[in-house]
C-alpha positions as MATLAB code, in Angstrom:
seq = 'MMNHKVKLRIYMFVTLMSMSFCGSSGAQVISTSSSQISDDMHKAMVSALKQQKEGLGMRVLSIEDGKHVLSGGNGRYIIKGNLTDLWDGVTQTGTMKEIIPSLPEMVNPSRFFINIGNPEGVKILVFLKSNCSMCDAVFDVLSSPIYRDKYFFEIMLLANDEQSKIAADFVYCSEDQVEALETLLENPLASLKNSTNCNVDTPALTTKAAMAMNIRALPTLHIKSKSLSIIGDPSAHL';
ca = [
      -0.021   -0.186    0.201;
       1.284    3.244   -0.541;
       2.365    5.864    2.086;
       0.864    8.914    3.154;
       3.257   11.224    1.404;
       3.468    9.176   -1.766;
      -0.786    9.778   -1.877;
      -0.503   13.292   -1.107;
       2.182   13.577   -3.849;
       0.001   11.999   -6.446;
      -2.898   14.089   -5.412;
      -0.577   17.627   -5.711;
       0.424   16.417   -9.570;
      -2.979   15.167  -10.837;
      -4.440   18.433   -9.281;
      -1.867   20.501  -10.963;
      -2.407   18.443  -13.944;
      -6.482   18.881  -13.863;
      -5.978   22.699  -13.900;
      -4.387   22.851  -17.176;
      -8.103   22.603  -18.340;
      -9.028   25.593  -16.515;
      -7.322   27.655  -19.441;
      -4.238   29.358  -18.422;
      -4.966   30.922  -15.841;
      -4.972   28.178  -13.901;
      -8.016   28.931  -12.303;
     -11.642   28.717  -12.560;
     -14.783   30.498  -11.642;
     -17.639   28.637  -10.620;
     -20.865   29.866  -12.435;
     -24.022   31.636  -10.274;
     -26.923   32.681  -10.369;
     -27.684   36.627  -11.022;
     -29.082   36.529   -7.112;
     -25.847   35.444   -5.743;
     -23.473   38.226   -7.886;
     -24.193   40.686  -10.652;
     -23.113   40.054  -14.247;
     -20.445   42.623  -14.373;
     -18.716   41.404  -11.495;
     -18.822   38.153  -12.420;
     -16.839   39.134  -16.114;
     -14.543   41.002  -13.664;
     -13.766   38.248  -11.428;
     -13.151   36.229  -14.724;
     -11.528   38.857  -16.277;
      -9.030   38.916  -13.104;
      -8.427   35.671  -12.879;
      -7.442   35.303  -16.048;
      -4.479   37.362  -15.840;
      -2.929   35.158  -13.159;
       0.731   34.012  -13.492;
       0.933   30.119  -13.296;
       2.566   29.202  -10.179;
       2.810   32.968   -8.549;
      -0.180   32.465   -6.196;
      -0.951   36.082   -6.573;
      -3.279   38.046   -9.149;
      -1.775   40.978  -11.812;
      -4.839   42.936  -11.760;
      -2.668   45.772  -13.888;
       0.625   47.283  -15.770;
       1.447   50.809  -14.375;
       4.223   53.038  -15.430;
       5.963   49.883  -16.030;
       5.413   48.043  -12.862;
       3.080   45.327  -11.754;
       0.238   45.628   -9.357;
      -0.670   42.608   -7.853;
      -3.170   41.442   -5.864;
      -2.698   38.699   -2.077;
      -5.004   35.698   -2.315;
      -7.929   37.549   -0.496;
      -7.278   40.946   -2.429;
      -6.406   42.208    1.242;
      -2.996   42.958   -0.195;
      -1.587   45.156   -3.151;
       2.058   45.265   -4.246;
       3.221   47.365   -7.076;
       6.816   46.703   -8.521;
       8.806   44.796  -11.053;
       7.565   41.100  -11.692;
      10.713   38.729  -12.038;
      10.133   35.355  -13.843;
      12.702   33.096  -12.859;
      12.192   30.674  -15.683;
      13.641   33.472  -17.852;
      16.681   32.701  -16.201;
      19.379   33.566  -13.253;
      22.048   35.939  -13.601;
      24.053   34.195  -11.063;
      25.024   30.542  -10.283;
      24.163   29.002   -6.908;
      24.036   25.383   -5.737;
      21.413   24.062   -3.471;
      21.167   21.096   -0.876;
      17.750   19.614   -1.446;
      15.534   16.789   -2.897;
      13.366   16.989   -5.554;
       9.933   15.622   -5.827;
      10.001   12.726   -8.129;
       6.681   12.453  -10.221;
       4.554    9.656   -9.625;
       4.756    6.318  -12.107;
       1.018    6.730  -13.306;
       1.754   10.224  -14.955;
       4.342    8.350  -17.066;
       7.272   10.785  -15.922;
       9.771    9.339  -18.738;
       7.668   11.082  -21.565;
       8.702   14.475  -20.221;
      12.597   13.945  -20.353;
      14.546   13.391  -23.150;
      17.829   11.420  -22.355;
      21.573   11.810  -24.167;
      24.713   10.934  -22.792;
      26.101    7.849  -20.727;
      23.482    5.478  -19.612;
      26.427    4.234  -17.406;
      27.280    7.674  -16.379;
      26.043    9.782  -13.428;
      22.329   10.732  -13.880;
      21.621   14.529  -13.911;
      18.123   15.842  -14.178;
      18.561   19.351  -16.364;
      15.544   22.299  -16.640;
      15.862   24.761  -19.218;
      14.206   26.754  -21.873;
      16.011   27.491  -25.163;
      16.317   30.993  -24.554;
      17.096   32.053  -20.925;
      19.944   33.534  -19.878;
      22.920   31.119  -18.415;
      21.030   28.646  -20.601;
      23.496   28.938  -23.269;
      26.536   27.639  -20.521;
      23.951   24.587  -20.130;
      24.109   23.621  -24.160;
      27.191   24.113  -24.007;
      27.792   21.346  -21.574;
      25.148   19.090  -23.095;
      26.930   19.945  -26.460;
      30.048   18.352  -24.980;
      31.759   15.007  -25.880;
      33.719   15.275  -22.288;
      30.354   15.895  -20.358;
      28.397   13.263  -22.148;
      30.792   10.480  -21.465;
      30.851   11.277  -17.907;
      27.102   11.881  -17.642;
      23.991   11.028  -18.356;
      21.689   13.832  -19.051;
      17.684   13.711  -19.181;
      16.553   17.073  -20.152;
      12.967   18.358  -19.937;
      12.671   21.423  -21.668;
      10.467   24.475  -20.236;
       8.690   27.458  -22.137;
       6.753   30.469  -20.624;
       7.012   32.879  -23.950;
       6.494   31.958  -27.561;
       9.812   31.735  -28.665;
      10.832   28.830  -26.191;
       7.639   27.345  -26.629;
       8.027   26.814  -30.274;
      11.265   25.446  -29.181;
       9.838   22.843  -27.030;
       6.931   21.761  -29.576;
       9.685   21.635  -31.975;
      11.242   18.775  -29.529;
       8.355   16.907  -28.032;
       6.205   16.648  -31.166;
       9.130   15.595  -33.293;
       9.405   11.412  -34.096;
      12.768   11.722  -33.189;
      13.050   13.796  -29.876;
      16.633   13.462  -29.527;
      17.351   14.026  -33.096;
      15.511   17.029  -32.598;
      17.103   18.243  -29.595;
      20.333   17.697  -31.124;
      19.077   20.225  -33.655;
      18.369   22.930  -30.885;
      21.770   22.205  -29.381;
      23.145   23.309  -32.337;
      21.071   26.889  -32.682;
      19.222   27.001  -29.513;
      17.715   30.797  -30.763;
      17.244   29.369  -34.669;
      14.137   29.609  -35.965;
      12.343   25.996  -35.453;
       8.810   24.444  -36.773;
       7.493   21.261  -37.003;
       6.317   19.751  -40.422;
       3.323   18.124  -38.919;
       0.745   18.792  -36.178;
       1.709   17.680  -32.805;
       0.284   14.195  -31.564;
       1.436   14.526  -27.755;
       0.026   16.623  -24.802;
       3.674   16.466  -23.208;
       4.668   20.386  -24.496;
       1.375   21.762  -22.519;
       2.220   19.427  -19.538;
       6.047   19.864  -19.124;
       5.177   23.342  -16.916;
       3.103   21.211  -14.589;
       5.346   18.670  -14.372;
       8.181   21.504  -13.124;
       6.225   22.772  -10.671;
       5.371   19.978   -8.847;
       8.762   19.059   -9.052;
       9.625   22.325   -7.312;
      11.820   23.739  -10.195;
      12.019   27.553   -9.496;
      14.354   29.021  -11.647;
      16.178   28.066  -14.867;
      18.327   26.614  -15.684;
      18.610   23.998  -12.700;
      20.933   21.067  -12.771;
      19.980   18.417  -10.144;
      22.150   15.620   -9.559;
      20.383   13.432   -7.178;
      23.254   10.786   -5.954;
      24.042   14.148   -3.948;
      21.224   15.806   -3.366;
      22.429   18.861   -5.458;
      20.812   21.244   -7.389;
      22.986   23.409   -9.701;
      21.494   26.718  -10.338;
      22.990   28.555  -13.379;
      26.305   28.014  -15.416;
      26.772   23.984  -14.153;
      30.518   24.279  -15.808;
      32.345   24.562  -12.175;
      30.651   21.993  -10.410;
      30.910   19.175  -12.684;
];
């Protein structure tokens, strides 16, 4: 029988997956009768929820003078300032001792990762996107024959903008994902297009998978055997 932690992890991941059917905001408004709430107020609530940033836990109300105006979950607190998405890439390298949660087997975790390198080498989980700050350093590591001989890289491609989405779709939707990844490694900023429609839903679910694994910043490399995460340029730590 599954222990309590495993059941909780599966529940959290399934919940995250189910949120993908509620629109990009990851939230939904339950329909109510006019006796409970006015149509105008209902429309305003829907509009606000659609502006939610995935994983943020706050609502983006507006952008004023180049700064984001955010509302807390209960609407009591308002914050105005610069909003930084660490999935755009970090500017400094750091390390962190941690254990990254594993995805439950019921969601077939292997479909989120594309593998390159030596299967007998040290396993490293890699989380990155095509155009994030410092991701170019990770692309250099992944392309190096020296590192490929020493390590086995399990790579998840993420996206939070149109350019990185095109790149992720190009790789995950290709019949030969490894070959497509090799093409991306040669030129991460190339214009990439698929000749056929995507027949898998993986690109749409990688964000949910990464959130379930507590990936807070890109690029992130995680060496499970050392419980070590490297955020930024990994070359000095491999």
